[in-house]
DSSP file (Angstrom, degrees, kcal/mol; ACC not computed):
  #  RESIDUE AA STRUCTURE BP1 BP2  ACC     N-H-->O    O-->H-N    N-H-->O    O-->H-N    TCO  KAPPA ALPHA  PHI   PSI    X-CA   Y-CA   Z-CA
    1    1 A M              0   0    0      0, 0.0    47,-0.0     0, 0.0     0, 0.0   0.000 360.0 360.0 360.0 138.6   33.4  -36.0  -14.9
    2    2 A S     >  -     0   0    0      1,-0.1     4,-2.9     4,-0.0     5,-0.2  -0.186 360.0-110.7 -66.4 162.1   33.9  -38.3  -17.9
    3    3 A L  H  > S+     0   0    0      2,-0.2     4,-2.3     1,-0.2     5,-0.2   0.878 119.0  51.8 -61.4 -39.1   35.5  -37.1  -21.0
    4    4 A T  H  > S+     0   0    0      2,-0.2     4,-2.4     1,-0.2    -1,-0.2   0.936 112.8  44.0 -63.9 -47.1   32.2  -37.4  -22.9
    5    5 A K  H  > S+     0   0    0      2,-0.2     4,-3.2     1,-0.2     5,-0.2   0.897 112.5  52.9 -66.1 -39.8   30.4  -35.4  -20.3
    6    6 A T  H  X S+     0   0    0     -4,-2.9     4,-2.6     2,-0.2    -1,-0.2   0.918 110.6  47.7 -60.6 -43.2   33.2  -32.8  -20.1
    7    7 A S  H  X S+     0   0    0     -4,-2.3     4,-2.0     2,-0.2    -2,-0.2   0.920 113.9  46.3 -63.6 -44.9   33.0  -32.4  -23.9
    8    8 A E  H  X S+     0   0    0     -4,-2.4     4,-2.0     2,-0.2    -2,-0.2   0.924 112.6  50.6 -64.4 -44.5   29.2  -32.1  -23.8
    9    9 A F  H  X S+     0   0    0     -4,-3.2     4,-1.8     1,-0.2    -2,-0.2   0.933 111.1  48.7 -57.5 -48.1   29.3  -29.6  -20.9
   10   10 A N  H  X S+     0   0    0     -4,-2.6     4,-1.4     1,-0.2    -1,-0.2   0.867 109.3  52.7 -62.3 -37.0   31.9  -27.5  -22.7
   11   11 A E  H  < S+     0   0    0     -4,-2.0     4,-0.4     1,-0.2    -1,-0.2   0.880 108.5  51.2 -65.2 -37.9   29.8  -27.5  -25.8
   12   12 A I  H  < S+     0   0    0     -4,-2.0    -2,-0.2     1,-0.2    -1,-0.2   0.877 121.7  30.4 -66.0 -39.0   26.8  -26.2  -23.9
   13   13 A I  H >X S+     0   0    0     -4,-1.8     4,-2.4    -5,-0.1     3,-0.8   0.504  88.9 102.8-101.6  -5.3   28.6  -23.3  -22.2
   14   14 A N  H 3X S+     0   0    0     -4,-1.4     4,-1.3     1,-0.3    -1,-0.1   0.854  81.2  47.9 -52.3 -48.3   31.2  -22.4  -24.9
   15   15 A D  H 34 S+     0   0    0     -4,-0.4    -1,-0.3     1,-0.2     4,-0.2   0.833 114.0  48.9 -65.9 -30.2   29.5  -19.3  -26.3
   16   16 A I  H X4 S+     0   0    0     -3,-0.8     3,-1.6     1,-0.2     6,-0.3   0.950 110.3  47.4 -73.6 -49.4   28.9  -17.9  -22.8
   17   17 A I  H 3< S+     0   0    0     -4,-2.4    -1,-0.2     1,-0.3    -2,-0.2   0.715 110.9  53.7 -69.0 -17.7   32.4  -18.4  -21.4
   18   18 A N  T 3< S+     0   0    0     -4,-1.3     2,-0.4    -5,-0.3    -1,-0.3   0.434  82.7 107.2 -93.4   0.3   33.9  -16.9  -24.6
   19   19 A K  S X> S-     0   0    0     -3,-1.6     4,-2.6    -4,-0.2     3,-0.7  -0.668  71.8-136.2 -79.8 129.1   31.8  -13.7  -24.3
   20   20 A Q  H 3> S+     0   0    0     -2,-0.4     4,-1.2     1,-0.3    -1,-0.1   0.865 103.0  54.7 -54.1 -41.7   34.0  -10.7  -23.2
   21   21 A E  H 34 S+     0   0    0      1,-0.2    -1,-0.3     2,-0.2     4,-0.2   0.857 111.5  44.2 -64.9 -34.6   31.3   -9.5  -20.8
   22   22 A F  H X4 S+     0   0    0     -3,-0.7     3,-2.0    -6,-0.3    -2,-0.2   0.878 106.4  59.9 -76.2 -37.5   31.2  -12.9  -19.1
   23   23 A E  H >< S+     0   0    0     -4,-2.6     3,-2.0     1,-0.3     4,-0.2   0.762  89.0  74.5 -60.1 -23.9   35.0  -13.2  -19.0
   24   24 A A  G >< S+     0   0    0     -4,-1.2     3,-1.7     1,-0.3    -1,-0.3   0.744  79.5  73.7 -60.1 -22.5   35.0  -10.0  -16.9
   25   25 A L  G X  S+     0   0    0     -3,-2.0    11,-1.4     1,-0.3     3,-1.4   0.662  76.9  76.9 -67.5 -14.0   33.8  -12.1  -14.0
   26   26 A K  G <  S+     0   0    0     -3,-2.0    -1,-0.3     1,-0.3    -2,-0.2   0.761  95.5  49.0 -64.5 -23.4   37.4  -13.6  -13.8
   27   27 A D  G <  S+     0   0    0     -3,-1.7     2,-0.6    -4,-0.2    -1,-0.3   0.339  92.0  94.7 -97.5   5.3   38.4  -10.3  -12.1
   28   28 A E  S <  S-     0   0    0     -3,-1.4     7,-2.8    -4,-0.1     2,-0.3  -0.879  71.1-137.4-104.1 119.7   35.5  -10.3   -9.6
   29   29 A L  E     +A   34   0A   0     -2,-0.6     2,-0.3     5,-0.2     5,-0.2  -0.576  30.6 168.0 -76.9 134.4   36.2  -11.8   -6.2
   30   30 A H  E >   -A   33   0A   0      3,-3.9     3,-1.8    -2,-0.3     8,-0.1  -0.888  67.2 -18.6-153.0 111.9   33.4  -14.1   -4.9
   31   31 A H  T 3  S-     0   0    0     -2,-0.3   114,-0.6     1,-0.3   113,-0.3   0.779 127.1 -52.9  59.8  28.7   33.6  -16.4   -1.9
   32   32 A G  T 3  S+     0   0    0      1,-0.4    -1,-0.3   112,-0.2     2,-0.2   0.441 131.0  70.0  87.6  -0.9   37.4  -16.3   -2.1
   33   33 A V  E <  S-A   30   0A   0     -3,-1.8    -3,-3.9    -5,-0.1    -1,-0.4  -0.750  97.6 -74.3-130.7-179.9   37.5  -17.3   -5.8
   34   34 A S  E  >  -A   29   0A   0     -5,-0.2     4,-2.2    -2,-0.2    -5,-0.2  -0.515  35.0-125.1 -76.8 150.9   36.6  -15.5   -9.0
   35   35 A R  H  > S+     0   0    0     -7,-2.8     4,-2.6   -10,-0.8    -9,-0.2   0.847 112.5  60.6 -61.5 -32.7   32.9  -15.1   -9.7
   36   36 A Y  H  > S+     0   0    0    -11,-1.4     4,-2.0    -8,-0.3    -1,-0.2   0.941 107.4  42.3 -58.1 -50.7   33.7  -16.8  -13.1
   37   37 A H  H  > S+     0   0    0    -12,-0.2     4,-2.1     2,-0.2    -2,-0.2   0.847 112.1  54.6 -70.5 -32.9   35.0  -19.9  -11.4
   38   38 A H  H  X S+     0   0    0     -4,-2.2     4,-2.3     2,-0.2    -1,-0.2   0.944 109.0  48.3 -61.8 -46.9   32.1  -20.0   -8.9
   39   39 A C  H  X S+     0   0    0     -4,-2.6     4,-2.6     1,-0.2    -2,-0.2   0.884 109.7  52.9 -61.9 -39.1   29.6  -19.8  -11.8
   40   40 A L  H  X S+     0   0    0     -4,-2.0     4,-2.6     2,-0.2    -1,-0.2   0.910 108.7  49.7 -62.3 -42.3   31.4  -22.7  -13.6
   41   41 A R  H  X S+     0   0    0     -4,-2.1     4,-2.4     2,-0.2    -2,-0.2   0.925 112.8  46.5 -62.5 -44.4   31.2  -24.8  -10.4
   42   42 A V  H  X S+     0   0    0     -4,-2.3     4,-2.5     1,-0.2    -2,-0.2   0.909 113.1  49.6 -65.1 -41.4   27.5  -24.2  -10.1
   43   43 A A  H  X S+     0   0    0     -4,-2.6     4,-2.8    21,-0.2    -2,-0.2   0.912 110.9  49.7 -63.1 -42.5   26.9  -24.9  -13.8
   44   44 A K  H  X S+     0   0    0     -4,-2.6     4,-2.4     2,-0.2    -2,-0.2   0.922 112.6  46.4 -64.5 -44.2   28.9  -28.1  -13.6
   45   45 A G  H  X S+     0   0    0     -4,-2.4     4,-2.2     2,-0.2     5,-0.2   0.907 114.1  48.4 -63.8 -41.8   26.9  -29.3  -10.6
   46   46 A T  H  X S+     0   0    0     -4,-2.5     4,-2.8    -5,-0.2     5,-0.4   0.913 110.4  52.2 -63.6 -43.5   23.6  -28.4  -12.2
   47   47 A Y  H  X S+     0   0    0     -4,-2.8     4,-2.1    -5,-0.2     5,-0.3   0.947 111.0  46.5 -56.6 -51.0   24.6  -30.1  -15.4
   48   48 A L  H  X S+     0   0    0     -4,-2.4     4,-1.9     1,-0.2    -2,-0.2   0.910 117.5  41.7 -62.3 -44.2   25.5  -33.4  -13.6
   49   49 A L  H  X S+     0   0    0     -4,-2.2     4,-2.1     2,-0.2    -2,-0.2   0.921 115.3  47.4 -73.5 -43.5   22.3  -33.4  -11.5
   50   50 A T  H  <>S+     0   0    0     -4,-2.8     5,-3.2    -5,-0.2     7,-0.2   0.867 114.0  49.0 -67.4 -33.3   19.8  -32.3  -14.1
   51   51 A K  H ><5S+     0   0    0     -4,-2.1     3,-1.4    -5,-0.4    -1,-0.2   0.918 110.1  51.5 -67.7 -42.8   21.3  -34.8  -16.6
   52   52 A K  H 3<5S+     0   0    0     -4,-1.9    -2,-0.2     1,-0.3    -1,-0.2   0.867 113.1  45.0 -61.3 -37.2   21.1  -37.6  -14.0
   53   53 A F  T 3<5S-     0   0    0     -4,-2.1    -1,-0.3    -5,-0.1    -2,-0.2   0.227 114.2-115.8 -94.0  14.2   17.4  -36.8  -13.3
   54   54 A N  T < 5 +     0   0    0     -3,-1.4    -3,-0.2     1,-0.1     2,-0.1   0.872  67.9 140.4  54.6  43.1   16.5  -36.5  -17.0
   55   55 A L  S   <S-     0   0    0     -5,-3.2     2,-2.2    -6,-0.1     3,-0.2  -0.396  72.7 -70.8-101.1-176.2   15.7  -32.9  -16.8
   56   56 A D     >  +     0   0    0      1,-0.2     4,-2.2    -2,-0.1     5,-0.2  -0.513  61.6 168.7 -78.6  79.0   16.4  -30.1  -19.3
   57   57 A Y  H  >  +     0   0    0     -2,-2.2     4,-2.3    -7,-0.2    -1,-0.2   0.782  66.1  56.8 -69.3 -29.0   20.1  -30.1  -18.6
   58   58 A E  H  > S+     0   0    0      2,-0.2     4,-2.0    -3,-0.2    -1,-0.2   0.972 113.6  37.1 -68.1 -52.8   21.2  -27.9  -21.5
   59   59 A R  H  > S+     0   0    0      1,-0.2     4,-2.2     2,-0.2    -2,-0.2   0.888 118.9  51.2 -66.5 -38.2   19.0  -24.9  -20.6
   60   60 A A  H  X S+     0   0    0     -4,-2.2     4,-2.8     2,-0.2    -1,-0.2   0.903 109.0  50.6 -65.8 -41.2   19.5  -25.4  -16.9
   61   61 A T  H  X S+     0   0    0     -4,-2.3     4,-2.1     2,-0.2    -2,-0.2   0.921 111.2  48.0 -63.1 -44.6   23.3  -25.6  -17.3
   62   62 A R  H  X S+     0   0    0     -4,-2.0     4,-1.3     2,-0.2    -1,-0.2   0.912 113.9  46.9 -63.3 -42.9   23.4  -22.3  -19.3
   63   63 A A  H  < S+     0   0    0     -4,-2.2     4,-0.4     1,-0.2     3,-0.2   0.906 110.2  52.8 -66.3 -40.9   21.1  -20.6  -16.7
   64   64 A A  H >< S+     0   0    0     -4,-2.8     3,-1.1     1,-0.2     4,-0.3   0.887 106.5  53.5 -61.5 -38.4   23.2  -21.9  -13.8
   65   65 A L  H 3< S+     0   0    0     -4,-2.1     3,-0.4     1,-0.2    -1,-0.2   0.844 112.9  44.3 -62.9 -32.8   26.3  -20.5  -15.5
   66   66 A L  T >< S+     0   0    0     -4,-1.3     3,-1.7    -3,-0.2    -1,-0.2   0.381  81.6 104.5 -92.6   3.3   24.6  -17.1  -15.7
   67   67 A H  T <  S+     0   0    0     -3,-1.1    24,-0.2    -4,-0.4    -1,-0.2   0.788  93.2  29.1 -61.9 -29.3   23.2  -17.1  -12.2
   68   68 A D  T 3  S+     0   0    0     -3,-0.4     2,-2.1    -4,-0.3    -1,-0.3  -0.211  79.1 147.8-119.6  40.9   25.8  -14.6  -10.9
   69   69 A F    <   +     0   0    0     -3,-1.7     2,-0.3    19,-0.1    25,-0.2  -0.510  39.5  97.4 -81.9  75.6   26.3  -12.7  -14.2
   70   70 A F        -     0   0    0     -2,-2.1     2,-0.3   -48,-0.1    21,-0.1  -0.978  60.3-135.7-153.6 157.3   27.1   -9.3  -12.7
   71   71 A T    >>  -     0   0    0     -2,-0.3     4,-0.8     1,-0.1     3,-0.6  -0.710  32.2-108.4-110.4 166.3   30.1   -7.2  -11.8
   72   72 A N  G >4 S+     0   0    0     -2,-0.3     3,-0.6     1,-0.2     4,-0.4   0.830 121.1  61.5 -61.1 -31.0   30.8   -5.2   -8.7
   73   73 A E  G >4 S+     0   0    0      1,-0.2     3,-0.8     2,-0.2    -1,-0.2   0.865  97.8  57.6 -62.1 -36.2   30.4   -2.1  -10.9
   74   74 A D  G <4 S+     0   0    0     -3,-0.6    -1,-0.2     1,-0.2    -2,-0.2   0.776 119.7  28.6 -64.7 -26.7   26.8   -3.2  -11.6
   75   75 A T  G X< S+     0   0    0     -4,-0.8     3,-1.9    -3,-0.6    -1,-0.2   0.170  82.3 117.1-121.1  16.7   26.0   -3.2   -7.8
   76   76 A K  T <  S+     0   0    0     -3,-0.8    -1,-0.1    -4,-0.4    -2,-0.1   0.765  72.6  58.7 -61.6 -26.5   28.4   -0.5   -6.5
   77   77 A E  T 3  S+     0   0    0     -4,-0.2     2,-0.3    -3,-0.1    -1,-0.3   0.564  97.1  77.8 -80.7  -6.9   25.6    1.8   -5.4
   78   78 A Y  S <  S-     0   0    0     -3,-1.9     2,-0.1     1,-0.1    -3,-0.1  -0.731  80.9-116.8-106.0 151.8   24.1   -0.8   -3.1
   79   79 A K     >  -     0   0    0     -2,-0.3     4,-2.8     1,-0.1     5,-0.2  -0.365  40.4-100.1 -74.4 164.2   25.2   -2.0    0.4
   80   80 A A  H  > S+     0   0    0      1,-0.2     4,-2.2     2,-0.2     5,-0.1   0.874 122.1  50.1 -57.3 -42.4   26.2   -5.7    0.7
   81   81 A V  H  > S+     0   0    0      2,-0.2     4,-1.3     1,-0.2    -1,-0.2   0.903 112.8  46.8 -65.8 -40.5   22.9   -6.8    2.2
   82   82 A T  H  > S+     0   0    0      2,-0.2     4,-2.5     1,-0.2     3,-0.3   0.919 110.4  52.9 -66.1 -43.1   21.0   -5.2   -0.6
   83   83 A T  H  X S+     0   0    0     -4,-2.8     4,-2.3     1,-0.2    -2,-0.2   0.897 104.3  57.1 -58.5 -40.8   23.3   -6.6   -3.2
   84   84 A L  H  < S+     0   0    0     -4,-2.2    -1,-0.2    -5,-0.2    -2,-0.2   0.883 113.9  39.3 -56.7 -39.7   22.7  -10.1   -1.8
   85   85 A K  H  < S+     0   0    0     -4,-1.3    -2,-0.2    -3,-0.3     4,-0.2   0.828 123.6  36.2 -81.5 -33.7   19.0   -9.6   -2.4
   86   86 A I  H >X S+     0   0    0     -4,-2.5     4,-1.7     1,-0.2     3,-0.9   0.611  87.6  90.6-100.5 -12.2   19.0   -7.9   -5.8
   87   87 A H  H 3X S+     0   0    0     -4,-2.3     4,-2.6    -5,-0.3     5,-0.2   0.814  82.4  60.1 -60.2 -29.6   21.9   -9.4   -7.6
   88   88 A P  H 3> S+     0   0    0      0, 0.0     4,-2.1     0, 0.0    -1,-0.3   0.909 105.8  49.0 -61.6 -37.0   19.7  -12.2   -9.1
   89   89 A D  H <> S+     0   0    0     -3,-0.9     4,-2.2    -4,-0.2    -2,-0.2   0.897 111.3  48.9 -66.3 -39.6   17.7   -9.4  -10.8
   90   90 A V  H  X S+     0   0    0     -4,-1.7     4,-2.4     1,-0.2    -1,-0.2   0.900 110.1  51.9 -65.6 -40.4   20.8   -7.8  -12.1
   91   91 A A  H  X S+     0   0    0     -4,-2.6     4,-2.7     2,-0.2    -2,-0.2   0.881 108.3  51.2 -63.5 -38.4   22.0  -11.2  -13.4
   92   92 A V  H  X S+     0   0    0     -4,-2.1     4,-2.6     2,-0.2     5,-0.2   0.932 109.6  50.2 -63.3 -45.3   18.7  -11.7  -15.3
   93   93 A I  H  X S+     0   0    0     -4,-2.2     4,-1.8     1,-0.2    -2,-0.2   0.935 114.2  44.3 -58.8 -47.1   19.1   -8.2  -16.9
   94   94 A N  H  X S+     0   0    0     -4,-2.4     4,-1.8   -25,-0.2     5,-0.3   0.898 112.0  52.3 -65.6 -40.8   22.6   -9.0  -18.0
   95   95 A A  H  X S+     0   0    0     -4,-2.7     4,-2.3     1,-0.2    -2,-0.2   0.915 111.9  46.2 -61.9 -42.8   21.7  -12.5  -19.2
   96   96 A K  H  < S+     0   0    0     -4,-2.6    -1,-0.2     1,-0.2    -2,-0.2   0.837 110.0  55.7 -67.4 -32.8   18.9  -11.1  -21.3
   97   97 A K  H  < S+     0   0    0     -4,-1.8    -1,-0.2    -5,-0.2    -2,-0.2   0.874 123.4  21.6 -67.7 -37.9   21.1   -8.3  -22.6
   98   98 A Y  H  < S+     0   0    0     -4,-1.8     2,-0.3    -5,-0.1    -2,-0.2   0.603 124.4  37.8-109.6 -15.0   23.8  -10.7  -24.0
   99   99 A F  S  < S-     0   0    0     -4,-2.3     2,-0.9    -5,-0.3    -1,-0.1  -0.931  77.5-110.4-139.1 159.3   22.0  -14.1  -24.4
  100  100 A D        +     0   0    0     -2,-0.3     2,-0.3    -3,-0.1    -4,-0.1  -0.801  46.7 172.1 -91.1 103.9   18.7  -15.5  -25.5
  101  101 A I        -     0   0    0     -2,-0.9     2,-0.1    -9,-0.1   -42,-0.0  -0.876  19.3-144.8-115.8 150.0   17.1  -16.9  -22.4
  102  102 A D     >  -     0   0    0     -2,-0.3     4,-2.5   -43,-0.1     5,-0.2  -0.365  37.7 -87.4-101.3-176.4   13.6  -18.2  -21.9
  103  103 A K  H  > S+     0   0    0      1,-0.2     4,-2.2     2,-0.2     5,-0.2   0.867 125.5  51.9 -62.9 -38.8   11.2  -18.1  -18.9
  104  104 A M  H  > S+     0   0    0      2,-0.2     4,-2.2     1,-0.2    -1,-0.2   0.945 112.2  45.6 -63.9 -46.3   12.6  -21.2  -17.3
  105  105 A Q  H  > S+     0   0    0      1,-0.2     4,-2.3     2,-0.2    -2,-0.2   0.887 110.4  54.3 -64.5 -38.7   16.2  -19.9  -17.5
  106  106 A E  H  X S+     0   0    0     -4,-2.5     4,-3.0     1,-0.2    -1,-0.2   0.915 109.4  48.3 -59.9 -42.4   15.0  -16.6  -16.2
  107  107 A N  H  X S+     0   0    0     -4,-2.2     4,-2.1     2,-0.2    -2,-0.2   0.880 107.8  54.8 -66.5 -38.3   13.5  -18.3  -13.2
  108  108 A V  H  < S+     0   0    0     -4,-2.2     4,-0.5     2,-0.2    -2,-0.2   0.943 115.8  38.8 -58.1 -47.3   16.6  -20.3  -12.6
  109  109 A I  H >< S+     0   0    0     -4,-2.3     3,-0.9     1,-0.2     4,-0.2   0.945 118.1  47.1 -69.0 -49.1   18.7  -17.1  -12.4
  110  110 A A  H 3< S+     0   0    0     -4,-3.0     9,-0.4     1,-0.2     3,-0.3   0.774 117.5  41.8 -67.0 -27.6   16.1  -15.0  -10.5
  111  111 A S  T >< S+     0   0    0     -4,-2.1     3,-2.3    -5,-0.2    -1,-0.2   0.381  78.7 103.7-102.7   3.7   15.3  -17.6   -7.9
  112  112 A H  T <  S+     0   0    0     -3,-0.9    -1,-0.2    -4,-0.5    -2,-0.1   0.719  83.7  50.4 -64.9 -17.2   18.8  -19.0   -7.1
  113  113 A M  T >> S+     0   0    0     -3,-0.3     3,-2.3    -4,-0.2     4,-0.9   0.278  90.5 172.1-100.2  10.7   18.9  -17.0   -3.8
  114  114 A F  T <4  +     0   0    0     -3,-2.3     4,-0.1     1,-0.3     6,-0.1  -0.388  61.3  24.2 -58.4 134.8   15.5  -18.2   -2.6
  115  115 A P  T 34 S+     0   0    0      0, 0.0    -1,-0.3     0, 0.0    -2,-0.1  -0.964 123.1  55.2 -94.3   7.0   14.4  -17.7    0.2
  116  116 A I  T <4 S+     0   0    0     -3,-2.3    -2,-0.2   -32,-0.1     2,-0.2   0.916 111.7  49.5 -65.9 -41.0   16.6  -14.6    0.5
  117  117 A C  S  < S-     0   0    0     -4,-0.9   -31,-0.1     2,-0.2   -32,-0.0  -0.542  91.5-122.5 -90.8 166.1   15.1  -13.2   -2.7
  118  118 A K  S    S+     0   0    0    -33,-0.2     2,-0.5    -2,-0.2    -7,-0.1   0.660  81.7  97.9 -84.5 -16.4   11.4  -13.1   -3.2
  119  119 A V        -     0   0    0     -9,-0.4    -2,-0.2     1,-0.0    -5,-0.1  -0.623  64.1-149.4 -81.2 124.0   11.3  -15.1   -6.4
  120  120 A K        -     0   0    0     -2,-0.5     2,-0.1     1,-0.1    -8,-0.1  -0.721  24.9-104.2 -92.2 138.3   10.5  -18.8   -5.8
  121  121 A P        -     0   0    0      0, 0.0   -13,-0.1     0, 0.0    -1,-0.1  -0.426  33.8-176.1 -60.3 130.3   11.9  -21.6   -8.0
  122  122 A K        +     0   0    0     -2,-0.1     2,-0.3   -18,-0.1   -18,-0.1   0.568  62.6  53.9-102.4 -13.8    9.1  -22.8  -10.4
  123  123 A Y  S  > S-     0   0    0    -19,-0.1     4,-2.0     1,-0.1     3,-0.3  -0.859  81.3-121.3-124.6 153.8   11.0  -25.6  -12.1
  124  124 A K  H  > S+     0   0    0     -2,-0.3     4,-2.5     1,-0.2     5,-0.2   0.887 116.2  57.0 -58.7 -38.5   12.9  -28.6  -10.8
  125  125 A E  H  > S+     0   0    0      1,-0.2     4,-2.3     2,-0.2    -1,-0.2   0.859 105.7  50.4 -61.7 -35.5   16.0  -27.2  -12.7
  126  126 A A  H  > S+     0   0    0     -3,-0.3     4,-2.4     2,-0.2    -1,-0.2   0.899 109.7  49.5 -70.5 -40.8   15.7  -24.0  -10.6
  127  127 A W  H  X S+     0   0    0     -4,-2.0     4,-2.3     2,-0.2    -2,-0.2   0.915 111.8  49.4 -62.3 -42.8   15.5  -25.9   -7.3
  128  128 A I  H  X S+     0   0    0     -4,-2.5     4,-3.0     2,-0.2     5,-0.2   0.939 111.3  48.0 -63.5 -46.9   18.6  -27.9   -8.3
  129  129 A T  H  X S+     0   0    0     -4,-2.3     4,-2.8     1,-0.2    -1,-0.2   0.906 110.7  52.0 -61.5 -41.5   20.5  -24.8   -9.3
  130  130 A S  H  X S+     0   0    0     -4,-2.4     4,-1.7     2,-0.2    -1,-0.2   0.918 113.6  43.6 -60.5 -44.3   19.6  -23.0   -6.0
  131  131 A C  H  X S+     0   0    0     -4,-2.3     4,-2.3     2,-0.2    -2,-0.2   0.913 114.1  49.6 -68.1 -43.2   20.7  -26.0   -4.0
  132  132 A V  H  X S+     0   0    0     -4,-3.0     4,-3.0     1,-0.2     5,-0.3   0.915 108.9  53.7 -62.4 -42.4   23.9  -26.5   -6.0
  133  133 A D  H  X S+     0   0    0     -4,-2.8     4,-2.6    -5,-0.2    -1,-0.2   0.909 109.9  47.3 -58.9 -42.9   24.7  -22.8   -5.6
  134  134 A K  H  X S+     0   0    0     -4,-1.7     4,-2.2     2,-0.2    -1,-0.2   0.899 113.6  47.5 -67.1 -40.2   24.4  -23.0   -1.8
  135  135 A A  H  X S+     0   0    0     -4,-2.3     4,-2.3     2,-0.2    -2,-0.2   0.927 114.5  46.2 -66.1 -44.3   26.5  -26.1   -1.6
  136  136 A V  H  X S+     0   0    0     -4,-3.0     4,-3.0     2,-0.2     5,-0.2   0.914 112.3  50.9 -64.7 -43.2   29.2  -24.6   -3.9
  137  137 A A  H  X S+     0   0    0     -4,-2.6     4,-2.8    -5,-0.3     5,-0.2   0.910 110.4  49.2 -61.8 -42.4   29.2  -21.3   -1.9
  138  138 A A  H  X S+     0   0    0     -4,-2.2     4,-2.3     2,-0.2     5,-0.2   0.924 113.0  47.8 -62.2 -44.0   29.6  -23.2    1.4
  139  139 A Y  H  X S+     0   0    0     -4,-2.3     4,-3.5     2,-0.2     5,-0.3   0.942 114.3  45.6 -60.4 -48.8   32.5  -25.2   -0.1
  140  140 A E  H  X>S+     0   0    0     -4,-3.0     4,-2.7     1,-0.2     5,-1.7   0.902 112.0  51.0 -65.0 -40.7   34.2  -22.1   -1.4
  141  141 A M  I  <>S+     0   0    0     -4,-2.8     5,-2.2    -5,-0.2    -1,-0.2   0.921 118.5  38.5 -62.6 -42.7   33.7  -20.1    1.8
  142  142 A Y  I  <5S+     0   0    0     -4,-2.3     5,-0.4    -5,-0.2    -2,-0.2   0.946 123.6  39.3 -71.6 -48.4   35.2  -22.9    3.8
  143  143 A R  I  <5S+     0   0    0     -4,-3.5    -3,-0.2    -5,-0.2    -2,-0.2   0.881 133.6  12.8 -72.8 -41.2   37.9  -23.9    1.4
  144  144 A F  I  X5S+     0   0    0     -4,-2.7     4,-1.7    -5,-0.3    -3,-0.2   0.854 126.6  43.3-109.2 -46.9   39.1  -20.6    0.1
  145  145 A K  I  ><S+     0   0    0     -5,-1.7     4,-2.7  -114,-0.6     5,-0.2   0.909 112.6  51.8 -74.0 -40.5   37.8  -17.7    2.1
  146  146 A A  H  ><S+     0   0    0     -5,-2.2     4,-2.6    -6,-0.3    -1,-0.2   0.921 112.3  46.6 -61.7 -42.9   38.4  -19.2    5.5
  147  147 A S  H  > S+     0   0    0     -5,-0.4     4,-2.3     2,-0.2    -1,-0.2   0.859 111.3  52.8 -68.3 -33.1   42.0  -20.0    4.6
  148  148 A L  H  X S+     0   0    0     -4,-1.7     4,-2.0     2,-0.2    -2,-0.2   0.931 111.2  45.7 -65.0 -45.5   42.4  -16.4    3.2
  149  149 A V  H  X S+     0   0    0     -4,-2.7     4,-2.4     2,-0.2    -2,-0.2   0.915 112.5  51.0 -63.7 -43.6   41.1  -14.9    6.5
  150  150 A M  H  X S+     0   0    0     -4,-2.6     4,-2.5    -5,-0.2    -1,-0.2   0.905 108.8  52.4 -61.2 -40.6   43.3  -17.2    8.5
  151  151 A G  H  X S+     0   0    0     -4,-2.3     4,-2.2     2,-0.2    -1,-0.2   0.903 108.6  49.5 -61.8 -42.4   46.3  -16.2    6.4
  152  152 A V  H  X S+     0   0    0     -4,-2.0     4,-2.3     1,-0.2    -1,-0.2   0.921 111.9  48.6 -63.2 -44.5   45.6  -12.5    7.0
  153  153 A W  H  X S+     0   0    0     -4,-2.4     4,-2.7     2,-0.2    -2,-0.2   0.900 110.3  51.4 -63.3 -40.5   45.3  -13.1   10.8
  154  154 A L  H  X S+     0   0    0     -4,-2.5     4,-2.7     2,-0.2    -1,-0.2   0.901 110.5  48.5 -63.7 -40.8   48.6  -15.1   10.8
  155  155 A I  H  X S+     0   0    0     -4,-2.2     4,-2.7     2,-0.2    -1,-0.2   0.916 111.6  50.5 -63.6 -42.8   50.4  -12.3    9.0
  156  156 A F  H  X S+     0   0    0     -4,-2.3     4,-2.4     2,-0.2    -2,-0.2   0.932 113.0  44.8 -60.2 -47.4   48.9   -9.7   11.4
  157  157 A I  H  X S+     0   0    0     -4,-2.7     4,-2.6     2,-0.2     5,-0.2   0.912 112.4  52.1 -65.2 -42.9   50.1  -11.8   14.5
  158  158 A F  H  X>S+     0   0    0     -4,-2.7     4,-2.8     1,-0.2     5,-0.7   0.933 112.1  46.4 -57.3 -47.3   53.5  -12.4   12.9
  159  159 A N  I  X>S+     0   0    0     -4,-2.7     5,-1.2     1,-0.2     4,-0.9   0.903 111.9  51.4 -61.7 -41.5   53.9   -8.6   12.4
  160  160 A L  I  <5S+     0   0    0     -4,-2.4    -2,-0.2    -5,-0.2    -1,-0.2   0.902 118.6  35.9 -62.7 -43.0   52.7   -7.9   15.9
  161  161 A I  I  <5S+     0   0    0     -4,-2.6    -2,-0.2    -5,-0.1     4,-0.2   0.943 130.9  21.8 -78.5 -50.3   55.2  -10.3   17.5
  162  162 A F  I  <5S+     0   0    0     -4,-2.8     3,-0.4    -5,-0.2    -3,-0.2   0.839 122.9  44.5 -96.0 -35.5   58.3  -10.0   15.3
  163  163 A I  I  <<S+     0   0    0     -4,-0.9    -3,-0.2    -5,-0.7    -4,-0.1   0.806 105.9  60.5 -83.6 -28.6   58.2   -6.7   13.5
  164  164 A Q      <       0   0    0     -5,-1.2    -1,-0.2     1,-0.2    -2,-0.1   0.619 360.0 360.0 -74.4 -12.1   57.2   -4.6   16.4
  165  165 A K              0   0    0     -3,-0.4    -1,-0.2    -4,-0.2    -2,-0.1   0.476 360.0 360.0 -74.9 360.0   60.3   -5.6   18.5
């Protein structure tokens, strides 16, 4: 990303990333990285695409950043499958609690898991964020989580072979 775009992107998200409640996502594991860094990747991809297509990139970028704005504490009472389906609703609640979001941004956040969740994207910005989120999640799962799992298995095998003797 160019220096100009990086500066503009940072200006758009600055108040969100400096909010203590959002910074808490740095301690939340998500696809092998922190939920904070996952949200930044999705926001950056959304920013680039919505800007390229002359859409409302500022509001879309902010909503994309907030798409997974929840902590494990927020969803601790739910099983993993339920959390997968309801976390967009929890993210909307948190986004409304700490930031001023409009109906379009609410839809971007609430629909980012479509078709797993019931909320359908109503705006081009919401469709873009949903697609970017899936691409980023696939990348992170392959790049970070797969290597993490492989590392655990290698340690297990190493222990089995060498330490058990």
